[in-house]
C-alpha positions in Angstrom: -17.9 97.1 -173.7 -15.5 96.4 -170.9 -15.5 92.9 -169.6 -13.2 91.1 -167.1 -11.5 89.4 -170.0 -10.6 92.6 -171.9 -10.2 95.2 -169.1 -6.5 95.6 -169.7 -7.1 96.8 -173.3 -9.6 99.5 -172.3 -9.5 103.0 -170.7 -9.3 102.8 -166.9 -10.1 106.5 -166.3 -13.5 106.8 -164.6 -13.6 103.3 -163.2 -14.0 102.7 -159.5 -10.9 101.1 -158.0 -9.7 99.5 -154.8 -6.1 98.6 -153.9 -6.0 95.0 -152.7 -2.3 94.3 -152.8 0.8 96.5 -152.4 4.5 96.4 -151.5 3.5 99.3 -149.1 1.0 98.0 -146.6 -0.3 101.5 -146.0 -1.7 101.7 -149.5 -3.9 98.6 -149.2 -7.5 99.6 -148.9 -7.3 102.9 -150.8 -10.5 103.3 -152.8 -11.8 105.9 -155.2 -12.1 106.7 -158.9 -9.3 106.6 -161.5 -8.8 110.2 -162.7 -5.5 109.9 -164.7 -3.1 107.3 -165.9 0.4 107.6 -167.2 3.0 105.0 -168.2 3.9 104.0 -164.7 1.3 105.7 -162.4 -2.4 105.7 -161.7 -4.0 108.8 -160.0 -6.9 107.9 -157.8 -9.4 110.5 -156.4 -10.5 109.4 -153.0 -14.0 110.0 -151.6 -12.7 112.8 -149.5 -11.5 114.7 -152.6 -7.7 114.0 -152.1 -5.7 112.3 -154.8 -3.3 109.4 -154.5 -0.6 108.7 -157.1 0.3 105.1 -157.1 2.9 103.2 -159.1 1.3 100.5 -161.2 4.0 97.9 -160.8 3.9 97.9 -157.0 0.1 97.4 -156.6 -2.7 94.9 -157.3 -5.9 96.7 -158.3 -9.5 95.7 -158.2 -11.7 97.5 -160.7 -15.5 97.6 -160.5 -17.3 96.6 -163.6 -21.1 96.8 -163.2 -21.6 94.6 -160.1 -18.4 92.6 -160.3 -14.9 93.4 -159.1 -12.0 92.4 -161.4 -8.6 91.9 -159.9 -5.6 93.1 -162.1 -1.9 92.9 -161.2 -0.4 96.4 -161.9 2.5 94.8 -163.7 0.2 94.0 -166.6 -0.9 97.6 -166.8 2.6 99.1 -167.0 2.9 101.0 -170.3 1.2 103.9 -172.0 -2.6 103.5 -172.1 -2.7 103.9 -175.9 -0.1 101.2 -176.3 -1.9 98.6 -174.3 -4.4 98.2 -177.1 -1.7 96.8 -179.4 0.1 94.7 -176.7 -0.1 91.0 -176.8 -1.2 89.6 -173.4 -0.9 86.1 -172.1 -3.9 84.8 -170.2 -3.8 86.6 -166.8 
């Protein structure tokens, strides 16, 4: 079960996401569903059907878990999804 404490160790594909911080001000406010994830990028499908490819390191994401939104700095997410399970994380 995904919780706010262990979200970085889980699969992000399928989660609803909102961009709440970015080095590019135009990207703030992008919402949608995560459809793909690579080492450095997250692909988000917007409600209108278009896709946005965003660099993890340059953004702060807010993921929806049940009724709560969890804010995650993209720098914590950098790395292959399958390797994040093994990675040691400091309290973020």
